[in-house]
N, C-alpha and C positions, 0 to 999 in steps of 0.2 A: 265698102262704103267709103265715100270721099268726104273729107272734112278739111278745114283750114288749119294746118299745123304751123304753130308760131315759131319764128326763127329763134334759135338759142345758141348760136355760135358754136355748133358742134365742130370738133377737130378731128377729122378723119384723114387728113392728108398725111402722107409719109413724113415722118420726122416730128409730127405733132402728137402730143399725148392726149388721148381722149379719156376723160374721167367719167365713168359710169357708176352711179350709185345703185346698188341692189338692196332693196329693203322690203322683202316679202313678209306676209303673214304665213302661218302654217296652213297645211291642207288637212282638214279634219280627217282623223283616222288613217292618215297616210304619212305625210311629211311634216316634221316640225320646221319652224321658221329658219333655223340655222342650216338645216339640210336643204331646204328650198333655195336658200341663198347660194349654197355651194354648187348646186346643179345649174342654176341660172348662170353663174360665173363660168362654168365649163362651156355652156353653149355660146356665150359671148366670145370667149377666147378662141373657139374654133374658127370664128370669122375674123376677129380683130385681135390677134395675139399681142399686139402692142398696147392694148387698152389698159388703163389703170382702173381696175374694178375695186370699188370700196363696198364692203358688205356690212350692212347694218340691219340684220334681221329683227323684225319687230314682233313683240309678244303683246297680245291684246287682253291678257287676263286668262286666256284659255290654255290649251296644251302648250307647254314650253315656257310658260311664265316663270316658273321657279328656276329652271335651268338657265334661261336667258339672263335673268337678273343676277343669279349667283355667278355666272360666267363673266358678266360685265364688271363685277366688283371683286373678282378673285375670291369668292366666298367658299362655302362648304355645303355639300349635299349630304343628307342623312337618310339612309334606307330604313324602311319600317313596314309594318303590316297593319292594315285597318280593315274595317268592314266595307265591302264594295257596294255598289248600287243595287245589286240583286240579293244582298244579304250574306254573300260569301266573302271570305277573306281575300284581299288582294295585296300584292307586294307593291309598294309605292315609295315616295320620298317627299321630303320637304327640305328646306335649306336655310342657311344663314348668310346674310350679306357680309362681304369683307370690307374692312376699312371704315366701319361705322362706330360712332361714339356709343350709341345704344346697341345692345345685342338684338339685331333685327332679323326676325324669321321671315321666310317667304313661303307662302302656301298657295297652291292652285286647287280650286275645287275639282277640276277635271282629274286630278291625281287620285281622288277617292270616289267620285261620283260622275265621271265623264261618260259621254255616250259611247266612247270606244271600249269602255269596260262592261257594256251591256251586250250580251250575245244577241245577234239579230233576231233570233226566235223568242227572245224574252223582252223585247222593247215595248214597254207599257208604262208610261209615266204615272199611271194610277198606282203602280206597285213599287217603283224604284225609290230609293231612299238616300238622303244626304247624311246618314248617321256617321259614316266614315269621315266626313269632313270635320265634324265635331271632334272625332278621335284624333285627327291630325292637329287640330288646335291644341288639344290637351297635351299631345306629345311635344309640341313646340314650347308650351308653358313648362313642361317637365324639364326641358333642355335649357331653361333659363331665358326664354324670350322676354325682352322688355318692350318690344314693339313688333307688330306683325303687318307685313304687306300681303294682301290677300287678292288673288286673281279670280274673277268670275268669268266663265265662258266654257263652251263646248260641253255643256251639261247633258246628262241623260235622265234628269229628274224633273219633277214638278211638285214638290212637297212643301213649298214655301219656307224651306229651311227648318222645318219642324224636326226632322231627323237629326240635324246638326245640333239644334238647341237641346233636344233630349239627351244627346251624348254629353252635353255640358251641364246637365242637371236641371233643366227646365221641364215642368210637367204640363201636359195639356189634357183637357177634359171635354167630354161630349155633353149634350143637353141633359143627360141623366146623371151627371156628376161622376161618371166613370172615366178613369184615366185612359188615354189613348195608348195602345201598345207601342212598343219600340218598332222601328222600321216600318211605320205605318204607310208611308207613301201618300200620294195625293188622294187616293180613295178614302183613307181613314179620316180625312179632314171634312168629309161631307156633312158631318154633324158636329164639327168643332164649335165649342161654346165659350170656353174660358181657358186661361193660362195662369200658371203660378211660377214666377221667376225667382222665388225666394231661395231655391236650391242651386241657382246659377253659380258656377265655379267662381269663388271669391277672388281668385287671382286676376280675373279679367277686369276688375275695377282699377287695377294698377297698370294695365297694358293697353296701349292704343292700337286699334286695328284700322288700317286704311285700306279701303277696298277699291280695286280697279274694276270697273264694270261698264257695260254699255248704258250710257246715260239715257238713251231713248227707250229702254225696256221698262214698261210699266206693268203693274200687277194685274189690273182688271180692265174689262171693256173689250171693244172690238179690236183694239190694238194691244190688248193685254197678252201676257205670256202664254196663257192656255191656247188662245186662238191663233197666235202668230207662230209659236214654236211647238205646240203640242203635236201637230201632225208630223213634224220632223223627228220627233222622238218615238213615234209609233202609235199615237193616239188616233182612234177612229173619230168620225164626227160626233157620235154619241158620247164617246169618252172625253172629247174636248169640252162638251157641255158640262159633264161631271166635274172636270178640272176647273172650269170657270166658276162653278158653285163653291168649290173648295177654296179658290183664290179670293172670292168675295168674302168667305168666312174669315180667312186670314186677315183681310183688311178690316173687317168689323171688330175682330178681337184684338188685333195689334194696335189699331188706330188710337183708341182711348189711352192706352199705356204710353204710346210714343207722342201723343198729342199732335198728330199730323194726319193728313189724308193719305194713308198708305196706298190706296187704290191707284192713285195717279202720281205718287212720289217718283221723281227721276231715279232710275236704277232699281226701284223696288221689285221689279219683275225679273231682274237679271238672274240667269241660271235657274229658271223654273221657280222664281219667287224667293230664291235664296237671299237676294238682296234685302227683302223684308225681314227674314230671320236674322240676318247679320245686324240690321238696325236694332232688333229686339235685344241683342246681347251687347249693344253699345258701340258698334262699329260705325265709322264714317264712310259714306259712299262718295266716290269721285269718278269723273269721266276717266275712262280707262287709260288714256294716254297721258293724263296729268301725272300718273304714277310712273309709268314706264319711261317717259322722256326725262325724268329727273336724272337718269343714269346714262343718257345718250345725248350727245350734242348734235341732234338731228338737223337743226336749222343751219348750222355751219357746214355740215356734210352736203346738204342740198345746194346751198349757195355756191359751193366750190365744185359742183358737178355740171357736166354738159348734158347729161341725160339721166333720168331716173326710171328704173324698171322695178315695179312692185308686183305682187302676186297674191292670190287668195284662192281658196277652193271653189268659190262661185262668185260671179258678178251678176247682180240683178237690181231690182228696185230698192232693196234694203242696203245696198252698198254705201250710198251717201250718208247713212245714218249710223255713224260710229264705227265703220269698218276701216281696216288699215289702208286700202288703196285710196279712199276718199280723204282720209286724214293726211296722207303723204301728198296727194295732189293739191290739196288746199294750201299746204305750206309751199309747195313748189311754185305755185302761181305767184307768190310774193317775189320770187327770185328769177322769174322768166325762164324756168327750166321745164322742158316737156316731160310728160309722164306717160309711160306705156304700162298697162296692167295685163298680166297673164292670169288665166283662170282655168280651173278644171271644167267648169260649165258656165255657159252664158245663159242667164235666165230672163224671165219677163221683166221689162222695164230697164234693161241694162243701159239703153241709150240715154237714160237720165244722167248717167255718170259724166257725159260730156259737159254738163252744166256745172260740174263740181271739180273741174280741173284735170280730169283724165282725158288725154288727147287721143288715145287709141287703146283698144283692148282686143284680146284674142284668146280663144280657147286653146288649151294644150292638146286636146284630143284630135287625133288624126282621122277619125271616122267613128261610126257607131260601135260601142263596145259596152259590155256589162260593167257595172260599177266595180264589182270585185276585181275584174281584170285591170281597170284603170288604176285602182289603188295599188295593185301589185306592180304595175309598170310605171308608177308615177315618176320615178327617177329618170327613166329614159324619155318619157313624154315631156317632162319639163325641160330637160336638157335640149332635146330636139326643138322644142318650141322657142327656147331662147335663141338658138342658132338661127332658126327661120326668121324670127323677129329682127335680129341684127342684120341678116341679109337684106331684108326689105327696107330697113332703115338706111343701109348703105346705098341701095338703089335710089331711095328718095333724096338722100344727100347729094348724090352725083347729079341727079336731075336739077335739084335746087341750085347747086353752085355753078351749073353750066350756063344758066341764063339769069338775067336780072330783070326787074320790072320794066326796064326800058328796052329789053330785047338784046342788050349787049352782054358779053361774057361777064359772069359775076366774079368779083375779086375773090381770090382764095385766101386772103389774109383774114385771120380771125383772132379774136381776143376775148378772154373771159373778164378782162378788167372792167370795172364799173358795174358788174353784175348786181352787187348788193344795192346799188343806187338806182337800178333800172325800174321802170314802171311795171305793174302787173301785166301778165301775158294777155289778159282780156282787153287791154288797151293797145296792143300791138297791131300793126297793119298786117293784112294778109300777104302771104308770099305768092305772088302771081306774076306770070310773064305777060308780055303784051298780048299774047294769045289767050290770056286768062287761064293758064295752066295752074292747077292747084295740086300741091304735093299730096299724094295718096297716103293714107294711114294703113294700119295693119289689121283692120277689122275684116 
């Protein structure tokens, strides 16, 4: 595919230092974001050993959220055991940030109820539970947490956070007044009728919980969590309809208590409706990157770079809505820095990403292969893809610098000076020769 790649003063000549910012998300069930950053760096350096690679792996609330924020602040990780999504114990961890006035715990729901913890032959969001998430919160409180940063993402559940709330002392009842059993899953909410929060852990009244979640995830409707994400977690079409009824019940029961329309509340559908459950226990929901970027000077890193490479497990029509590549691309537009996105898979509607600042995208897969094999070989695939990407960028750069719009040899002097004051990339002129040559991208 050919597109107009905007000029960004790349510095690939000998003697000049090219600054490449690598800020990937993780690859679900495969690579965490910091691992992905390392492998992309290796691929870049195979082609351009002199490049200055800056790694800023981004965590979006899912897997790696805890480790990422703890590492960024020189904090502490604490190992523990909780109930996993299929009701069996799992070894996991939570953390505490370093250098904070308040003792601030970091918890990710994926550590107790993530999809990666659900065996493939047991993936049914009607049955999986977030009970272990509530156990993690209790452990953080036991360890003296005065504040909690909570990450939503990569879930294997769709129970509206009921399991979590039960672990924290909340009781739920059906239309006959019978208390719902523990670990009930989405199926048990089919007849949800009322809730009693009087037994909620009293310590939560004195601890703030700030949640990083996908702001676009809502609880109910055609774009609700059951219909959009239920199939990804193993739900059949009939089971999706059952989950939709359960999420509607959550909205009807929680709404009057919270005095808001839970069905369409931003973030209420995050992590299988866990966002709604978190609101019930007093948490505040935030767009995921509002939490993460408090600890990363991402704007400065982008502004001082010549090229940005980001990555995620899949690129498709959902990418522009709260995913790492589109978040990074949106910021990069402000500083006239081009963005390339690498992905495990390229899905339906991926070309929409061109309208959100991603200049080019490419799959790391080198041919058809089973998902299990791709997960096992993710390290090699991502490293090789980064190398191939840089080789193509180098070719494009050599073509670009050899001719100018007038047909004369292009000047090889480049400068990053003035980047911060430059206009957005969408106002830049095309890079074309007098023969209307357009620089090819890597798609």
